[in-house]
C-alpha positions in Angstrom: 7.6 27.0 -21.1 8.1 23.9 -18.9 6.0 20.7 -19.5 4.0 19.7 -16.5 3.7 15.9 -16.2 1.8 13.7 -13.8 5.0 13.0 -11.8 5.7 16.7 -11.3 2.1 17.2 -10.0 2.5 14.5 -7.5 5.6 16.4 -6.2 3.6 19.6 -5.9 0.7 17.9 -4.1 3.1 16.0 -1.9 1.1 12.8 -2.0 2.1 9.3 -3.0 0.8 7.6 -6.2 -1.8 4.9 -5.6 0.7 2.3 -6.3 3.2 3.6 -3.8 0.5 4.1 -1.1 -0.6 0.5 -1.7 3.0 -0.9 -1.3 3.5 1.2 1.9 0.2 0.1 3.4 1.0 -3.6 2.6 4.5 -3.2 4.0 3.1 -1.6 7.1 0.7 -4.5 7.8 3.4 -7.1 7.4 6.1 -5.3 9.3 5.0 -2.7 11.9 2.4 -4.4 14.1 4.6 -6.9 16.0 3.0 -10.3 16.6 0.0 -9.4 14.5 2.3 -9.0 11.5 3.9 -12.3 12.2 0.5 -14.0 12.4 -0.6 -12.3 9.3 2.4 -13.4 7.4 1.9 -17.1 8.5 -1.9 -16.8 7.7 -0.9 -15.5 4.2 1.5 -18.3 3.7 -1.2 -20.9 4.5 -4.0 -19.1 2.7 -2.7 -16.7 -0.1 -6.2 -15.2 -0.3 -5.6 -13.5 2.9 -2.6 -11.7 1.4 -4.7 -10.8 -1.6 -7.3 -9.3 0.7 -4.7 -7.2 2.4 -3.5 -5.9 -0.9 -7.0 -5.2 -2.1 -7.9 -3.3 1.1 -4.7 -1.1 0.7 -5.5 -0.5 -2.8 -9.1 0.5 -2.0 -8.0 2.7 0.9 -5.6 4.5 -1.5 -8.6 5.8 -3.4 -9.8 7.7 -0.3 -6.4 9.5 0.0 
């Protein structure tokens, strides 16, 4: 009998893990929104709390997926 692991179940469901979703969400905010992404990157450089907030918001939104 085959062993069913968590990684295999993710493949069956077809979803991303919470960590993968958080990374994809964060990357999207910093790369896919044109000038908004540029200003977000600059703001995160000036105040790292902004970057932490973006990551936290993505992590929390992964719970709703």
